[in-house]
C-alpha positions as CSV (number, residue, x, y, z in Angstrom):
1,X,75.0,219.3,62.5
2,X,78.5,219.7,63.8
3,X,80.2,222.8,65.2
4,X,81.6,224.7,68.2
5,X,79.2,225.0,71.1
6,X,78.7,227.6,73.8
7,X,80.0,225.2,76.5
8,X,83.7,226.0,76.8
9,X,83.7,226.1,72.9
10,X,83.6,222.3,72.8
11,X,82.9,220.3,69.6
12,X,79.2,219.4,69.5
13,X,77.1,217.1,67.3
14,X,73.4,217.2,66.5
15,X,70.5,215.9,64.5
16,X,67.1,217.4,63.8
17,X,63.8,217.0,62.0
18,X,62.0,220.1,60.7
19,X,58.4,220.3,59.4
20,X,57.2,223.1,57.1
21,X,54.0,224.5,58.5
22,X,53.7,227.2,55.8
23,X,55.9,228.9,53.2
24,X,57.8,230.7,56.0
25,X,57.2,229.0,59.3
26,X,58.4,225.6,60.5
27,X,58.7,223.6,63.7
28,X,61.0,220.8,64.7
29,X,62.9,218.7,67.2
30,X,66.7,218.7,67.7
31,X,69.0,216.4,69.6
32,X,72.5,217.4,70.6
33,X,75.6,215.9,72.2
34,X,79.0,217.3,73.5
35,X,81.8,216.4,75.9
36,X,84.5,218.5,77.4
37,X,86.7,218.9,80.5
38,X,87.4,221.8,82.9
39,X,90.8,221.7,84.6
40,X,91.3,223.4,87.9
41,X,93.9,226.3,88.1
42,X,95.9,227.4,91.1
43,X,98.2,230.4,91.8
44,X,101.9,229.8,91.3
45,X,103.4,227.9,94.3
46,X,100.0,226.4,95.4
47,X,99.5,223.6,92.8
48,X,98.5,220.3,94.5
49,X,100.3,217.1,93.7
50,X,97.2,215.8,91.8
51,X,95.4,218.4,89.7
52,X,91.6,217.9,89.7
53,X,89.4,218.2,86.6
54,X,85.8,217.7,85.8
55,X,84.7,215.8,82.7
56,X,81.2,216.9,81.5
57,X,78.9,215.2,79.0
58,X,75.6,216.7,77.8
59,X,72.7,215.3,75.9
60,X,70.0,217.8,74.9
61,X,66.5,217.6,73.3
62,X,65.1,220.9,72.1
63,X,61.8,221.8,70.4
64,X,62.2,224.8,68.1
65,X,60.4,227.0,65.7
66,X,62.0,228.8,62.7
67,X,61.0,231.5,60.2
68,X,62.5,231.1,56.7
69,X,62.7,234.4,54.7
70,X,63.2,232.9,51.2
71,X,62.2,229.2,51.4
72,X,62.0,228.7,47.6
73,X,65.2,230.5,46.7
74,X,68.6,228.9,46.4
75,X,69.9,230.8,49.5
76,X,67.3,230.4,52.3
77,X,68.1,232.6,55.4
78,X,66.2,231.9,58.6
79,X,65.9,232.6,62.4
80,X,65.2,229.9,65.0
81,X,64.6,229.6,68.7
82,X,63.4,226.9,71.1
83,X,63.3,225.3,74.6
84,X,63.9,221.8,75.9
85,X,65.9,219.8,78.4
86,X,69.7,219.4,79.0
87,X,70.8,216.2,80.7
88,X,74.3,216.7,82.3
89,X,76.6,213.9,83.5
90,X,80.0,214.6,85.0
91,X,83.1,212.7,86.4
92,X,85.5,214.0,89.0
93,X,89.1,213.2,87.9
94,X,92.5,213.5,89.5
95,X,95.3,213.5,86.9
96,X,92.8,212.1,84.4
97,X,91.6,209.2,86.6
98,X,88.0,209.0,87.9
99,X,87.7,209.2,91.7
100,X,84.9,209.6,94.2
101,X,83.3,213.0,94.3
102,X,84.7,215.0,97.3
103,X,82.2,216.2,100.0
104,X,80.6,219.5,99.3
105,X,81.5,219.5,95.6
106,X,79.0,221.3,93.3
107,X,79.3,221.0,89.5
108,X,79.2,224.2,87.3
109,X,76.6,222.7,85.0
110,X,73.5,220.8,86.1
111,X,70.6,219.2,84.3
112,X,67.6,221.5,83.6
113,X,66.0,223.7,81.0
114,X,67.9,224.1,77.7
115,X,67.5,226.6,74.9
116,X,68.4,227.3,71.3
117,X,68.6,230.6,69.6
118,X,70.2,232.0,66.5
119,X,70.3,232.6,62.8
120,X,71.4,230.8,59.7
121,X,71.0,230.0,56.0
122,X,70.5,227.0,53.8
123,X,72.0,226.6,50.4
124,X,69.8,224.3,48.2
125,X,72.0,222.3,45.9
126,X,68.8,220.7,44.5
127,X,65.3,219.7,45.6
128,X,66.8,217.0,47.9
129,X,70.1,218.1,49.4
130,X,71.0,221.4,51.1
131,X,73.9,222.7,53.2
132,X,73.3,224.6,56.4
133,X,75.3,227.2,58.3
134,X,74.1,228.6,61.7
135,X,75.4,231.1,64.3
136,X,74.0,231.4,67.8
137,X,73.5,229.2,70.8
138,X,74.2,226.4,71.7
139,X,76.1,226.1,68.4
140,X,78.2,229.2,68.2
141,X,79.0,228.2,64.6
142,X,77.5,225.1,63.1
143,X,77.6,223.3,59.8
144,X,75.1,220.6,58.6
145,X,73.6,218.8,55.7
146,X,69.8,218.7,55.1
147,X,67.9,216.0,53.3
148,X,64.3,216.9,52.1
149,X,61.3,214.6,52.2
150,X,57.6,215.0,51.3
151,X,55.9,216.9,48.5
152,X,57.9,219.2,46.2
153,X,57.1,222.9,46.1
154,X,55.6,222.4,42.6
155,X,53.1,219.5,42.5
156,X,53.4,217.0,39.7
157,X,50.8,214.9,37.8
158,X,52.7,211.7,37.2
159,X,56.0,212.8,35.6
160,X,54.7,216.0,34.1
161,X,55.0,219.3,35.8
162,X,51.7,221.2,35.7
163,X,52.2,224.5,33.8
164,X,51.7,227.7,35.6
165,X,48.7,229.7,34.5
166,X,49.3,232.7,32.2
167,X,48.5,235.9,34.0
168,X,48.1,239.1,32.0
169,X,49.1,242.1,34.1
170,X,46.9,245.1,33.3
171,X,47.9,247.1,36.4
172,X,49.7,250.4,35.9
173,X,53.5,250.3,36.2
174,X,54.7,249.9,39.8
175,X,56.5,252.8,41.5
176,X,59.8,252.4,43.2
177,X,58.9,251.4,46.8
178,X,61.1,253.3,49.3
179,X,60.4,252.2,52.9
180,X,60.7,254.7,55.7
181,X,59.5,254.1,59.3
182,X,60.1,253.9,63.1
183,X,61.2,251.0,65.3
184,X,61.4,250.3,69.0
185,X,63.1,247.1,70.5
186,X,63.5,245.8,74.0
187,X,66.9,244.3,74.6
188,X,68.9,242.1,77.0
189,X,72.7,241.9,77.1
190,X,75.6,240.5,79.0
191,X,79.4,240.5,78.9
192,X,81.4,237.5,77.7
193,X,84.7,237.2,79.5
194,X,85.0,237.7,83.3
195,X,88.2,238.0,85.3
196,X,88.9,235.6,88.1
197,X,87.1,236.5,91.3
198,X,84.2,238.3,89.4
199,X,80.8,237.1,88.1
200,X,78.5,238.7,85.6
201,X,74.8,238.6,84.8
202,X,72.3,239.8,82.2
203,X,70.6,243.2,82.1
204,X,67.3,244.2,80.5
205,X,68.2,247.5,79.1
206,X,66.3,250.7,79.7
207,X,65.4,252.8,77.8
208,X,64.6,250.4,74.8
209,X,66.4,250.9,71.5
210,X,64.4,253.2,69.2
211,X,64.9,255.2,66.0
212,X,64.3,255.7,62.3
213,X,64.7,253.0,59.7
214,X,65.0,253.3,55.9
215,X,65.0,250.4,53.4
216,X,65.8,251.0,49.7
217,X,65.2,247.9,47.4
218,X,67.7,247.4,44.6
219,X,64.8,247.5,42.1
220,X,61.0,248.0,41.8
221,X,60.4,244.2,42.0
222,X,63.3,243.3,44.2
223,X,63.0,241.9,47.7
224,X,66.7,242.6,48.4
225,X,67.8,246.1,49.4
226,X,70.0,248.4,51.4
227,X,68.8,249.4,54.9
228,X,69.9,252.1,57.3
229,X,68.9,252.5,61.0
230,X,69.6,255.7,63.0
231,X,68.7,255.8,66.7
232,X,69.6,255.2,70.3
233,X,71.0,251.8,71.6
234,X,71.5,250.6,75.2
235,X,73.8,247.9,76.5
236,X,74.6,246.6,80.0
237,X,75.6,243.8,82.3
238,X,75.9,243.0,86.0
239,X,79.3,242.8,87.8
240,X,79.6,241.2,91.3
241,X,82.3,239.3,93.3
242,X,82.3,235.5,93.1
243,X,81.8,235.2,96.9
244,X,79.6,237.1,99.3
245,X,77.7,238.9,96.5
246,X,74.8,241.0,97.6
247,X,72.8,244.1,96.6
248,X,75.4,246.4,98.1
249,X,78.3,245.1,96.0
250,X,76.4,244.1,92.8
251,X,76.9,246.8,90.1
252,X,74.7,247.4,87.1
253,X,76.7,249.0,84.3
254,X,74.7,250.6,81.5
255,X,76.0,252.1,78.2
256,X,74.1,254.3,75.7
257,X,75.1,255.0,72.1
258,X,73.8,256.8,69.1
259,X,73.9,254.1,66.5
260,X,74.3,254.1,62.7
261,X,73.4,250.7,61.3
262,X,73.9,250.1,57.5
263,X,72.8,246.6,56.5
264,X,71.7,244.3,53.8
265,X,68.0,243.3,53.8
266,X,67.2,240.0,52.0
267,X,63.4,239.5,52.1
268,X,63.5,240.6,55.7
269,X,66.7,238.7,56.7
270,X,69.1,241.4,58.0
271,X,72.9,241.4,58.4
272,X,75.2,244.4,58.8
273,X,77.7,246.3,60.9
274,X,76.5,248.8,63.5
275,X,78.6,251.9,64.5
276,X,77.9,253.1,68.0
277,X,78.9,256.6,69.2
278,X,78.9,256.9,73.0
279,X,76.4,259.2,74.7
280,X,76.3,258.0,78.3
281,X,77.6,255.5,80.9
282,X,76.1,254.9,84.4
283,X,77.0,252.5,87.2
284,X,75.1,251.9,90.4
285,X,74.7,249.2,93.0
286,X,71.5,247.2,93.0
287,X,70.5,248.7,96.3
288,X,70.5,252.1,94.6
289,X,73.8,253.5,95.9
290,X,76.2,255.2,93.4
291,X,79.2,253.1,92.2
292,X,82.4,253.6,90.3
293,X,84.0,251.0,88.1
294,X,86.5,253.2,86.2
295,X,89.4,255.4,87.2
296,X,92.6,256.8,85.8
297,X,95.3,254.2,85.2
298,X,98.8,255.2,86.4
299,X,102.2,253.5,86.4
300,X,104.6,254.1,89.3
301,X,108.2,252.9,89.6
302,X,109.1,251.4,92.9
303,X,112.7,250.1,93.4
304,X,113.0,249.5,89.6
305,X,109.7,247.6,89.4
306,X,106.6,248.9,87.6
307,X,103.7,249.0,90.0
308,X,100.2,249.3,88.3
309,X,97.3,250.8,90.2
310,X,93.9,252.2,89.4
311,X,92.8,255.4,91.2
312,X,89.0,255.4,91.7
313,X,87.6,259.0,92.1
314,X,84.7,259.7,94.3
315,X,81.6,258.9,92.1
316,X,79.8,261.8,93.9
317,X,82.6,264.3,93.1
318,X,81.8,267.2,90.8
319,X,84.7,266.3,88.4
320,X,83.8,262.6,88.0
321,X,82.8,261.8,84.4
322,X,82.8,258.1,83.8
323,X,81.7,258.5,80.1
324,X,85.2,259.8,79.2
325,X,86.6,256.3,79.7
326,X,84.1,254.7,77.3
327,X,84.9,253.9,73.7
328,X,82.8,254.1,70.5
329,X,82.0,250.6,69.4
330,X,81.7,248.4,66.3
331,X,79.1,245.7,66.4
332,X,78.0,243.0,64.0
333,X,74.2,242.4,63.9
334,X,72.2,239.6,62.4
335,X,68.4,239.0,62.6
336,X,65.2,239.5,60.7
337,X,62.0,241.6,60.2
338,X,59.0,239.2,60.1
339,X,55.8,240.8,58.6
340,X,52.7,240.9,60.8
341,X,50.5,243.3,58.8
342,X,51.2,244.3,55.2
343,X,49.1,246.8,53.2
344,X,49.5,249.3,50.4
345,X,50.4,252.1,52.7
346,X,52.8,250.3,55.1
347,X,54.0,247.2,56.9
348,X,54.1,246.3,60.6
349,X,56.8,243.8,61.4
350,X,58.2,241.8,64.3
351,X,62.0,242.6,64.7
352,X,64.4,240.0,66.1
353,X,68.1,241.0,66.2
354,X,71.2,239.5,67.8
355,X,74.4,241.6,68.2
356,X,78.0,241.1,69.2
357,X,80.4,244.0,69.8
358,X,83.7,243.5,68.0
359,X,85.5,246.2,70.1
360,X,85.9,246.7,73.9
361,X,83.6,249.1,75.7
362,X,86.5,251.1,77.3
363,X,89.2,253.2,75.5
364,X,91.9,251.8,77.8
365,X,91.1,248.4,79.5
366,X,93.4,249.3,82.4
367,X,91.0,252.1,83.5
368,X,88.3,249.5,84.1
369,X,88.3,247.7,87.5
370,X,86.7,244.6,85.9
371,X,89.9,244.0,83.9
372,X,91.8,243.2,87.2
373,X,91.5,239.6,88.3
374,X,91.1,239.0,92.0
375,X,93.9,236.5,93.0
376,X,95.2,235.1,96.3
377,X,97.7,237.3,98.1
378,X,101.0,235.3,98.2
379,X,101.7,236.6,101.7
380,X,98.3,235.5,103.0
381,X,96.5,232.7,100.9
382,X,93.2,233.4,102.7
383,X,93.0,236.9,101.2
384,X,92.4,238.3,97.7
385,X,94.2,241.2,96.0
386,X,93.9,242.9,92.7
387,X,96.1,241.3,90.0
388,X,97.5,242.9,86.9
389,X,95.0,244.1,84.3
390,X,94.3,241.9,81.2
391,X,93.2,243.3,77.8
392,X,90.9,240.3,77.2
393,X,88.6,241.5,80.0
394,X,87.8,244.8,78.3
395,X,84.1,243.9,77.9
396,X,82.6,242.8,74.6
397,X,78.8,242.4,74.7
398,X,76.4,239.9,73.0
399,X,72.8,241.1,73.0
400,X,69.3,240.0,71.8
401,X,66.5,242.4,71.0
402,X,62.8,241.9,70.1
403,X,60.5,244.7,69.0
404,X,58.2,246.1,66.3
405,X,58.8,248.3,63.3
406,X,56.4,250.2,61.1
407,X,57.4,251.1,57.5
408,X,55.6,253.6,55.3
409,X,55.8,252.7,51.6
410,X,56.7,255.8,49.7
411,X,56.3,255.3,45.9
412,X,58.7,257.3,43.7
């Protein structure tokens, strides 16, 4: 494997072994390596003579499991997840030269538990060689080549392939199997980019995602079809200052949407684009107090200079409506529906779904306090002030949901 990793989008390399436990399930072991540097930044006028940087190297070992939706087809989509250990090493550099670590220095990354999670697909060129594409973590996007070993899918007697037995189908013609059902998924989410002076954290969303799901196969015998989910989706994250964070200044932001999710279902492997229409937005401190993270952006002219400010209304005021600042969203989703129980009347499945919003959560990023970096005051370097807003800090949210789904099979 080779690809971009989730560590400062560095280039990573990996190797793995995977053992097929059954037609769909497999287990394996993966090794990974990456190296990258983080260079310190300073406000204009405060750059030191020698700029420090940290050079990180990581070696990881991860045990993982995977579920393959079409293991005997040319295109084989799968989901994977696992845990292991990350061994981090770092060097402290000044202008690119290694020096002794300064007293009190603490690295951003430390050795400890590692994880892998994502989705992908293999393209089987033949029984021996396959190409692999994955998206997820730690490989945000990864490419690889697989080489198969062991017994082939069809056993051979010497050089002769055993013929398949002839089966005479005396059953009545099958009806068209339309699937209609309900789903409920628990979900965790976080925001990606954070302005300087802020930190973020994950939120386990309440209420869970729920709704109605429809799957229409492309034919009576087809395992490929068009799906449509209609329901409620929740998203969220934590925002807090980098220093002196506590329950009274740590804000939980939660968004709710009515979602319309058309998708392609390939033997349970799902990919599509979700459209979210805003229904609610709430913010409150961890200690339970009300909080406000949005306000009306205004521009004022002072002595020929544009001065940007955010006015934050009283969150307890009768006219305060934070939802009006929230935008509808577009989200790409990829995941799978793994069957647990399958009968003539219906199917119970385990749902695993990863999502990533392609649009910001607010109509105008300048109305959101989290878009304003906290920078040193040039008049007093010991104090922080709010900088100019930046569009890149309009939150986009990755999420992971796990839940169950029940489909009724309606024959037409």
